[in-house]
C-alpha positions as CSV (number, residue, x, y, z in Angstrom):
1,M,68.1,-132.9,-62.1
2,S,64.9,-131.4,-61.0
3,G,66.1,-127.7,-61.1
4,E,67.0,-127.3,-57.7
5,A,70.0,-124.8,-57.0
6,Q,73.1,-127.0,-56.4
7,P,75.5,-125.6,-53.8
8,A,79.2,-125.4,-56.0
9,S,81.0,-128.6,-56.0
10,G,84.4,-126.7,-55.4
11,R,85.6,-128.0,-58.9
12,G,88.9,-127.1,-59.4
13,I,89.5,-126.8,-55.7
14,P,89.9,-130.8,-54.9
15,L,91.3,-129.3,-50.9
16,W,87.9,-127.7,-50.6
17,G,85.6,-130.5,-51.4
18,V,87.8,-132.8,-49.0
19,L,87.5,-130.1,-46.0
20,V,83.6,-129.8,-46.8
21,R,83.8,-133.8,-46.7
22,A,85.9,-133.7,-43.1
23,L,83.3,-131.1,-41.9
24,E,80.3,-133.3,-42.6
25,V,81.9,-136.6,-41.0
26,F,83.3,-134.2,-38.0
27,T,79.8,-132.8,-37.5
28,I,78.5,-136.5,-37.7
29,L,80.9,-138.2,-35.0
30,L,79.9,-134.8,-32.7
31,F,76.2,-135.9,-33.4
32,V,76.8,-139.5,-32.5
33,L,78.9,-138.2,-29.2
34,L,76.0,-136.1,-28.0
35,T,73.8,-139.0,-28.7
36,A,76.2,-141.3,-26.4
37,D,77.0,-138.4,-23.8
38,V,73.0,-138.1,-23.3
39,L,72.6,-142.0,-22.8
40,W,74.7,-142.2,-20.6
41,G,73.8,-139.4,-18.6
42,V,70.5,-141.0,-18.5
43,F,71.7,-144.4,-17.7
44,T,74.0,-143.2,-14.6
45,R,71.0,-140.8,-13.5
46,Y,68.4,-143.7,-13.6
47,V,70.2,-146.9,-13.4
48,L,73.1,-145.9,-10.8
49,G,71.3,-143.4,-8.8
50,G,73.4,-140.4,-9.8
51,Q,74.2,-138.7,-13.3
52,A,77.7,-138.5,-13.9
53,R,79.3,-134.9,-13.6
54,W,80.7,-134.3,-16.6
55,S,77.8,-135.3,-18.9
56,E,75.4,-132.3,-18.7
57,E,78.1,-129.8,-19.5
58,V,79.7,-132.3,-22.4
59,A,76.3,-132.4,-24.0
60,T,75.7,-128.7,-23.7
61,Y,78.9,-128.0,-25.6
62,L,78.2,-130.9,-28.2
63,L,75.1,-129.6,-28.7
64,V,76.8,-125.8,-29.4
65,W,79.1,-127.6,-31.9
66,V,77.0,-129.6,-33.6
67,S,74.3,-126.7,-34.0
68,L,76.6,-124.5,-35.7
69,L,78.4,-126.4,-37.7
70,G,75.2,-128.5,-38.8
71,G,73.5,-124.9,-39.4
72,A,76.5,-124.0,-41.7
73,L,76.2,-127.3,-43.7
74,T,72.7,-126.6,-44.2
75,F,73.2,-123.0,-45.5
76,R,75.1,-124.5,-48.0
77,E,72.8,-126.9,-49.2
78,Q,70.4,-124.0,-49.0
79,G,68.0,-125.9,-46.5
80,H,67.7,-122.9,-44.1
81,L,64.2,-120.9,-43.6
82,G,64.1,-118.4,-46.5
83,V,61.2,-116.0,-47.7
84,D,61.6,-115.3,-51.4
85,Y,57.8,-114.6,-52.2
86,I,59.2,-110.7,-52.9
87,V,62.1,-111.5,-54.5
88,G,60.0,-114.3,-56.6
89,K,57.9,-111.2,-57.9
90,L,60.8,-109.3,-59.2
91,H,62.2,-109.0,-62.7
92,P,65.1,-111.9,-63.3
93,D,67.6,-109.1,-63.2
94,A,66.5,-107.6,-60.2
95,Q,66.6,-111.0,-58.8
96,R,70.2,-112.0,-59.4
97,V,70.9,-108.1,-57.8
98,A,69.1,-109.5,-55.2
99,A,70.5,-113.0,-54.5
100,V,74.4,-111.3,-55.0
101,A,73.1,-108.5,-52.4
102,A,71.9,-111.0,-49.9
103,E,75.2,-112.9,-50.7
104,L,77.2,-110.1,-49.5
105,A,75.4,-109.0,-46.7
106,I,75.7,-112.9,-45.7
107,I,79.1,-112.4,-45.9
108,L,79.9,-109.3,-43.9
109,F,77.3,-110.6,-41.3
110,A,79.7,-114.1,-41.2
111,G,83.0,-112.5,-41.2
112,F,82.3,-109.7,-38.5
113,A,79.6,-111.5,-35.9
114,L,81.0,-114.8,-36.3
115,V,84.3,-115.0,-37.3
116,Y,85.4,-111.5,-35.8
117,G,83.1,-111.5,-32.6
118,G,83.9,-114.9,-32.0
119,L,87.4,-114.9,-31.9
120,L,86.9,-112.1,-29.3
121,L,85.0,-114.8,-27.7
122,V,87.5,-116.9,-27.7
123,V,90.2,-114.7,-26.5
124,R,88.3,-113.7,-23.9
125,N,87.5,-116.5,-22.5
126,L,91.0,-117.9,-22.5
127,E,91.2,-117.6,-18.7
128,Q,87.9,-119.3,-17.7
129,V,87.5,-123.0,-17.3
130,T,84.7,-125.2,-17.3
131,P,83.3,-126.6,-13.8
132,A,83.0,-130.2,-14.6
133,L,85.9,-130.8,-17.1
134,G,88.4,-128.2,-16.3
135,L,88.6,-127.1,-20.2
136,T,89.5,-123.8,-21.3
137,V,86.0,-122.1,-22.3
138,G,87.8,-120.1,-25.2
139,Y,88.6,-123.2,-26.8
140,L,85.0,-124.4,-27.0
141,Y,83.8,-121.3,-28.0
142,A,86.4,-121.5,-30.8
143,V,83.2,-123.0,-33.1
144,V,81.7,-119.7,-33.4
145,P,84.6,-118.5,-35.7
146,L,85.0,-121.5,-37.4
147,S,81.3,-121.8,-38.2
148,G,81.4,-118.1,-39.4
149,F,84.5,-119.2,-42.0
150,F,82.5,-121.8,-43.3
151,I,78.9,-119.7,-43.9
152,A,81.3,-117.0,-45.4
153,A,83.2,-119.3,-47.5
154,F,79.7,-121.1,-48.4
155,S,78.4,-117.2,-49.6
156,V,81.5,-117.3,-51.8
157,E,81.1,-120.4,-53.1
158,R,77.6,-119.6,-54.5
159,L,78.5,-116.0,-55.4
160,V,81.5,-117.6,-57.6
161,G,79.2,-120.9,-59.0
162,R,76.2,-118.5,-59.0
163,S,73.4,-119.5,-62.0
164,P,72.6,-116.7,-63.8
165,V,68.8,-116.9,-62.9
166,P,68.1,-118.3,-59.5
167,A,66.3,-121.9,-59.7
168,E,63.5,-120.9,-57.5
169,T,61.6,-118.8,-60.2
170,G,63.2,-120.9,-63.1
171,G,63.6,-117.4,-65.1
172,R,59.8,-116.8,-64.8
173,S,58.6,-113.1,-64.0
């Protein structure tokens, strides 16, 4: 091991590992569909002379889904942007407190803004339909609370499986 922080594997909860893997596969599948849709849109526009009416709308919603679900997965792998210069200068005990405080803030934000706010977004848009596909917009917005659930769950996963000292500092102050 390189000493980098590893996400908790969900040991002891096999269903959680299956759920995370399903999210990864689902996100990859959505990305493949997005790529195919964009290529189809380009093909119909430049080869057939007129873009397929639905391709831009499908691409927009697929991009939103891939971005939010991919962002949640990236958060789990700690691949997101973070500025830890000041925290890195703190005593290891203070670093642990800061890490726990950050995870709690993430859980609150994901729970309130993404899950709760996203559910309101879904419910308030159940009457609206998309122009080209005729799909209910509220269901297309379901990715917001779904990604919020996973971000909060991944944060809880880190809190439960947190190493005693954040790996970025290696225990040095």
